[in-house]
C-alpha positions in Angstrom: -11.5 -32.1 56.9 -8.1 -33.4 55.1 -5.5 -30.9 55.1 -7.1 -29.1 58.5 -5.4 -31.3 60.8 -3.9 -34.8 61.5 -4.8 -37.4 64.0 -1.7 -38.8 65.8 -2.3 -42.1 67.7 -0.1 -42.7 70.9 0.0 -46.2 71.1 1.3 -46.6 67.4 3.3 -43.5 67.2 1.8 -42.8 63.7 -0.3 -39.8 62.2 -3.0 -39.8 59.3 -5.4 -37.5 58.0 -8.9 -37.5 58.9 -10.2 -39.5 56.0 -7.7 -42.2 56.6 -9.4 -45.6 55.9 -7.5 -47.6 59.0 -9.5 -49.1 61.8 -10.1 -46.2 64.3 -8.4 -46.3 67.6 -9.8 -45.8 70.9 -10.3 -41.8 71.8 -7.8 -42.0 74.7 -5.1 -43.0 72.4 -5.6 -40.0 70.1 -4.3 -36.8 70.0 -5.0 -34.1 67.1 -2.3 -31.8 65.7 -2.8 -28.9 62.8 -0.5 -30.2 60.4 2.1 -33.3 59.4 5.0 -31.0 60.2 3.6 -30.5 63.7 3.0 -34.4 64.0 6.6 -35.1 63.1 8.2 -32.6 65.2 6.0 -34.3 68.0 7.8 -37.7 66.9 5.4 -39.3 65.1 5.4 -40.9 61.5 3.6 -40.7 58.5 0.7 -43.6 57.8 1.7 -45.5 54.7 -1.8 -46.1 54.0 -3.3 -42.8 53.9 -0.3 -40.7 53.0 -1.3 -37.6 55.2 2.1 -35.8 53.9 0.7 -35.9 50.1 -2.5 -33.8 51.0 -0.4 -30.8 51.5 1.5 -31.5 48.6 -1.4 -32.1 46.5 -2.8 -29.0 47.2 0.3 -26.9 46.7 0.5 -28.8 43.2 -3.3 -27.8 42.3 -2.7 -23.7 43.5 0.5 -23.6 41.2 -1.5 -25.4 38.5 -4.1 -22.6 38.7 -1.9 -20.0 38.7 -0.2 -21.8 35.6 -3.7 -21.7 34.2 -4.2 -18.2 35.0 -0.7 -17.1 33.5 -1.3 -18.6 30.1 -2.1 -16.8 27.1 -3.6 -20.1 25.5 -5.1 -22.6 27.4 -2.4 -25.1 28.4 -2.9 -28.8 27.7 -3.6 -31.3 30.4 0.1 -32.7 30.0 1.4 -29.2 30.0 -0.4 -28.4 33.2 0.5 -31.8 34.7 4.3 -31.8 34.0 3.9 -27.9 35.6 3.1 -29.4 38.9 4.8 -33.0 39.0 2.3 -35.1 38.1 1.2 -37.9 35.5 -1.8 -36.3 33.8 -4.0 -39.0 34.3 -3.5 -38.7 38.1 -3.4 -35.1 38.3 -6.6 -34.9 36.3 -8.3 -36.7 39.1 -6.8 -35.0 41.6 -7.5 -31.6 40.2 -11.2 -32.0 39.9 -11.2 -33.3 43.4 -9.6 -30.2 44.8 -11.7 -28.0 42.7 -14.4 -29.3 41.3 -13.7 -28.5 37.8 -11.3 -30.3 35.4 -8.2 -28.4 34.6 -9.5 -27.7 31.1 -12.9 -26.7 32.4 -11.3 -24.3 35.2 -9.4 -22.7 32.0 -12.7 -22.3 30.4 -14.6 -20.3 33.3 -11.1 -18.2 33.8 -11.3 -17.2 30.2 -15.2 -16.4 30.1 -14.7 -14.2 33.3 -11.7 -12.1 31.5 -14.5 -12.0 28.7 -17.3 -10.8 30.9 -14.8 -8.1 32.2 -13.5 -7.2 28.9 -16.7 -6.7 27.3 -17.8 -4.3 30.4 -14.5 -2.1 29.7 -14.0 -2.7 25.9 -14.8 -0.9 22.9 -15.6 -3.5 20.6 -16.8 -7.3 21.1 -13.7 -8.3 18.9 -11.5 -6.4 20.9 -13.1 -8.0 24.2 -12.5 -11.8 22.7 -8.8 -11.2 22.0 -8.6 -9.4 25.0 -9.8 -12.4 27.0 -7.2 -14.6 25.4 -9.4 -16.3 22.6 -7.4 -17.0 19.5 -10.6 -17.3 17.7 -14.2 -15.8 18.2 -15.8 -19.2 17.7 -14.3 -20.5 21.1 -15.5 -17.4 22.7 -19.0 -17.2 21.5 -19.3 -21.3 22.5 -17.8 -20.2 26.2 -20.0 -17.4 26.4 -23.2 -19.2 25.6 -22.3 -21.5 28.5 -21.2 -19.3 31.2 -22.8 -15.9 30.2 -25.9 -17.5 29.1 -25.9 -15.4 25.7 -23.4 -14.5 23.0 -20.8 -11.7 24.0 -22.4 -8.9 22.0 -26.0 -9.9 23.6 -24.0 -9.4 27.3 -22.5 -6.1 26.4 -25.7 -4.5 25.2 -27.9 -5.7 28.3 -29.4 -9.1 26.8 -30.2 -7.5 23.1 -31.4 -10.4 20.8 -31.9 -13.0 23.9 -35.5 -13.9 24.4 -36.7 -14.5 27.8 -40.1 -15.9 28.7 -41.4 -15.8 32.6 -44.2 -17.1 34.5 -45.3 -16.1 38.0 -46.7 -18.5 39.7 -48.6 -18.5 43.7 -47.2 -21.2 46.2 -47.7 -21.1 50.0 -44.4 -19.1 50.2 -45.9 -16.4 48.0 -45.3 -15.6 44.5 -42.7 -17.2 42.4 -41.1 -15.8 39.3 -39.5 -18.5 36.7 -38.2 -17.2 33.7 -35.9 -19.3 31.2 -33.9 -18.7 27.7 -34.0 -21.5 25.0 -31.5 -23.4 27.0 -33.2 -23.7 30.4 -34.3 -21.9 33.7 -32.3 -18.8 34.3 -34.2 -17.4 37.3 -36.3 -18.7 39.9 -37.2 -15.9 42.7 -39.7 -15.0 45.3 -41.4 -11.5 45.0 -40.1 -10.7 41.7 -41.7 -10.0 38.4 -41.6 -8.9 34.7 -40.1 -5.5 35.9 -37.4 -7.2 37.6 -36.4 -9.1 34.7 -36.5 -5.8 32.6 -33.9 -4.3 35.1 -31.6 -7.3 34.6 -31.8 -7.6 30.9 -33.0 -4.0 29.8 -32.4 -5.0 25.8 -33.8 -8.8 26.2 -37.2 -9.4 24.6 -39.2 -10.1 27.8 -42.0 -12.5 26.8 -45.0 -14.1 28.6 -44.2 -18.0 29.1 -46.1 -20.5 27.2 -47.5 -23.9 28.3 -43.9 -25.6 28.2 -42.8 -22.8 30.7 -45.4 -23.7 33.0 -44.9 -26.9 33.1 -41.2 -26.5 34.5 -42.5 -23.5 36.7 -45.2 -26.3 38.3 -42.5 -28.6 38.9 -40.6 -25.9 40.9 -43.9 -24.8 42.9 -44.2 -28.5 43.7 -40.6 -28.9 44.7 -41.4 -26.1 47.6 -44.4 -27.5 48.5 -43.0 -31.5 48.7 -39.2 -30.6 49.3 -36.9 -33.4 48.3 -39.1 -35.3 45.7 -37.1 -35.5 42.3 -36.7 -32.6 39.9 -35.1 -32.9 36.7 -35.6 -29.1 34.6 -33.0 -27.8 32.5 -30.9 -24.8 33.9 -29.3 -22.1 32.0 -26.9 -21.0 34.8 -24.2 -18.5 34.5 -21.2 -17.9 36.8 -17.4 -17.8 37.8 -15.6 -21.1 38.4 -15.7 -20.3 41.9 -19.7 -19.7 41.9 -20.0 -23.0 39.8 -18.3 -24.8 42.1 -20.0 -23.4 45.1 -23.5 -24.3 43.5 -22.5 -27.9 42.6 -21.8 -28.1 46.3 -25.2 -27.0 47.2 -26.8 -29.2 44.8 -25.1 -32.3 46.6 -26.7 -31.8 49.8 -29.4 -33.8 50.7 -32.7 -32.6 51.6 -33.2 -32.6 55.1 -29.5 -31.7 55.8 -27.6 -28.4 56.2 -23.8 -27.1 55.4 -22.0 -24.7 57.1 -20.5 -22.1 54.9 -16.8 -23.4 56.3 -18.1 -26.7 55.0 -19.0 -25.7 51.7 -15.6 -23.8 51.1 -13.8 -26.8 52.3 -16.0 -29.2 50.0 -14.8 -27.4 47.1 -11.0 -27.3 48.3 -11.1 -23.7 49.2 -11.2 -24.0 53.1 -10.0 -20.3 53.6 -12.7 -18.7 51.3 -15.5 -19.0 53.6 -17.0 -15.6 53.1 -16.7 -16.1 49.1 -18.7 -19.0 49.7 -21.2 -17.3 51.6 -21.3 -14.4 48.5 -21.6 -17.2 45.8 -24.8 -18.8 48.0 -26.1 -14.9 47.6 -25.5 -14.6 43.8 -27.5 -18.1 43.1 -30.2 -17.0 40.2 -32.1 -20.7 40.9 -33.6 -20.3 44.7 -34.5 -23.7 46.1 -33.3 -25.3 42.7 -29.8 -24.8 43.8 -30.5 -25.0 47.6 -28.5 -22.3 49.0 -31.1 -22.3 52.0 -29.5 -25.3 53.4 -26.4 -23.6 54.3 -26.3 -22.1 57.9 -23.7 -20.2 59.9 -20.9 -21.7 61.8 -22.6 -21.4 64.7 -25.9 -23.4 63.5 -27.8 -20.1 63.3 -29.9 -19.8 60.0 -27.9 -16.6 58.7 -29.1 -14.6 55.8 -31.2 -15.6 52.8 -32.0 -13.5 49.7 -36.1 -13.6 50.2 -36.3 -13.6 53.9 -34.7 -15.6 56.6 -38.7 -16.8 57.6 -38.8 -18.5 54.1 -35.2 -20.2 54.8 -36.8 -21.4 58.1 -40.1 -22.6 56.1 -38.1 -24.7 53.7 -35.7 -26.3 55.9 -38.7 -27.6 58.2 -40.4 -28.8 55.3 -37.5 -30.9 54.4 -36.8 -32.0 57.9 -40.5 -33.2 57.9 -41.5 -30.9 60.4 -45.0 -29.7 60.2 
C-alpha cells in the first residue's frame, strides 16, 4: 500500500509509509492521510527511517523511465535509463523491478515484442514488421518472438505455420482438461476444450496427439487440480505483454489457500490504478490452475468471474482451503 496513503503519529508529529519498519504506535495515536503533501500541510514531518516522500518520487521516476524506453527507437542501456530518471544505475535497476516486476531491459524487450506482434498483423512482410517494431537486426526479433510469442514472427503471422503443438485431454473431477504444449513447454491448459479449439487458435499449426512425455506433464496438472498446493514443476511456454507477464507472475506468487483482490494484484505490480486491466490480464491467462487466476476475487470478497465457470472456481478455492 506504499504510495496510496501515509500514517501520521499524533504523539511524535511524524508521518510514515505503510511498510515502515519502525515500532507501530497505538491506534488511538494515529491518523491516516492521502499523501505526504497532506501530512505536511497538517504539520507533520517525514520519517527519516522509511522516507515516505521518496515513494512518490520513485514512482514518478519509473513512469518517466517507461515513457523514455517506449519513445526510444533503440532500446536504451541501463545507464541511459537511470540517468534520465536521475538515479544511480544499480539502485534504479532494483527500483524499476520492484515497481514493474521487470528489469528495464526486460521491459524494453516486451515493448518491442508487442510492437512486433502488432506490426505482424498490419505489415505486408515479416521483414518490414521487424524493422517497424524497432529492431535493428532480425536475429534479435526472432529471439524475442520465441520468448514472447512462443514461435517465430513468420509463424505467428501465418496462424502458427511451422509450429507443432501436441495435446492430450484428460479426465478430472472438474471435467475434461486440455493440456497442450509446444517444444518449449505447456502453452494451453483449459477445461472443456479439445483439438478443434486449438485449431481455431492456431489454424496453420501442426496439431498432433500428445506423446508419453506430454501425458506425464498432463498427469501432474490433473494432480494439481485434485490436490491443490502440491509442488509442480512443469515447463511453460507463456506468451503475453509486459503487463500480462507481471500480473501472471503476481498470480503465481499467491500461496495456495489464500486469495487477493484485483486491486491488490494491480498494486503488487506497481500499477494501483490499473485494476480493470489486471482483471483483463487474469482473463487472458491460458494456463488454468498453473497460473492461479482463480485465487483473485472482487474487492467486496465475492467470487467474480472465471473463464471456466464460477462453480469450478469455488471448488478450487475450497480444496485449497482444505474444505471438503
